C-alpha positions, 0 to 999 in steps of 0.5 A: 846738180843742185844748182839745176834746182835754182839758187835758193836755200836748201834744207838738209834733213837727216837723223839725230847723230849718225851722219854728223858723227860720220862727218857726212853732214859736214861735208855736204854743208861745206860742198853746198856752201854753209850760207845756203844750207839749213839743217834739220837733224831731229828725225827719230826712228819711226818718225812722227807726223809732228817731226814732219810738221817741225821740219816743214815749219823750218823749210817755210821759214828758211824759204827753202827751194830744195830738200835733201834727205840723207840717211836711212828710211826714216830721214828719207821718208820724213824728207819726202813728207816735208817736201810734199807738205811744204806747198800744201796747207795743214798738218801731216796727220791730216794727210795721213788720215786722208786729206788730199795733196793738191799742190806739187811739192818741193824738189827732193834729192834722196841720199840713202845711207842704208840698204833697206827701205828703198825709199829713194825710189818710192812714192811712200812715206811711212810716219807714226802718230804716237798717241794712237800707237799706229803707223800710217803710209802717205802715198802719192806720186809727188813723193817720188824724189827728183833725184836719188844718189845711191853711193854704196860707200855711204853704207860701209859704216852701218853696224852689223845689226842694222845691216841685217835689219835693213837687208831683211827689209829688202827681202820682205819688199821683194817677196811681198811685191812678188806675191801681191795682188798687184803683181806685174811682170816688170816689178817681178823682174826687179823683185827676183833680182833683188832676192838673188842679190840678197842671198849673194851679198847680205851675209857678207855685208853683215860679217864684213861691213867694208866688203865693197862688192857686198855693199854694192850688191845690197845697194842694188838690191835695196833699189830694186826692192823699192822699184818693185813695191813702187809698182805693187805696194806691200802686202800683209807683212808690213802692217803686221810688223808695225805694232812690233816696232812700236811696242817693243822697239824692234827694228822694222826689217827684223819685224817684217822678216819674222813673218816671212816663213808663215806668210810663204806657207799661207800664200803658197796656194795662190802663187804657184807659177811665181813660186816655181819661177823663183825656185828655178832662178835660185836653183831650188827644188821646192818651197821647203828648200826655199824656206830652209834657205831663208831660215839659214839666212836669218840664223846667220844674221842672228835675227830673232825668229820667235816673238818671245825673243823680243819680249812679247808676252802671250797676252799681247798677241790679241791686240797685236793682231787687232792693230796689225791689219792695215790697208796693204793687208788687202793686197795679200794674195790670200785673205788675212783677217784679224783671226788669221793674223792672231793664229800666225802670231801664236805660231811664231810666239 
């Protein structure tokens, strides 16, 4: 497969330790040939624009013709941005703030090792500018990987908390796609099936990481959730979650999940037909039974349901609301202003 992209050098982009410790990095290098592969293994959680710039510099220096992204959402998002910027001049922050990507990027192979971000099938790259304490989304069709290799066995070693966090990220993707203003039928099919799979498999994967059926189910759910948001985008939950990941080192998926019950209630008047269909699929009677099912899921995953559980103080709520409004907030089916988000934050404090 790799040879189909030409005989040139390859840049392998991954995180700082997990893939190396597991031996996966070494196996890939050995399979491809050490003389062909340069490794950039400095991707941090919530990767920064500067990290992408460093990877692009290595990619150009090595004259890489192909990038392989290996890992969870952070390495995959970084690899996608590096592939895009390798043939486009300037720094990553410029593109995050609106500079246009004018040239095709390098080909990219995405190899996910978590079941959560769905980044292997999306045209998004979520990066941070730390000095601004903000996350930005780079969005462009050239960010789609050319190939996604989804092997559920690569997720078996994922620890329980990361299994829970990434799985709840899938739930947020599916629900947000379902109620997005960009809602469309094909994405809805992906999202509905992802939700079914989450309720069937996430707790099992959390409790027994080596359960192959559970890992397969969650890998499928993650892919379907990614395909869904590729068509619709996310809504208000994702930008609302970003300050929590920044300020309190709270895992992205858990930060999204903490908002799900509140936004379900807020969005209820605008999603009656979609909600009714989802309830039929899940064999539930009403929104209250679905809310109870989600709350039970979060309890079984030991996911925080109150902001105070992660160290948030009441004095923090106003600035969290100020920074929790982003571009995708406009896709929420019911308007969400800063004051609306602050009210939600107070309710879940």
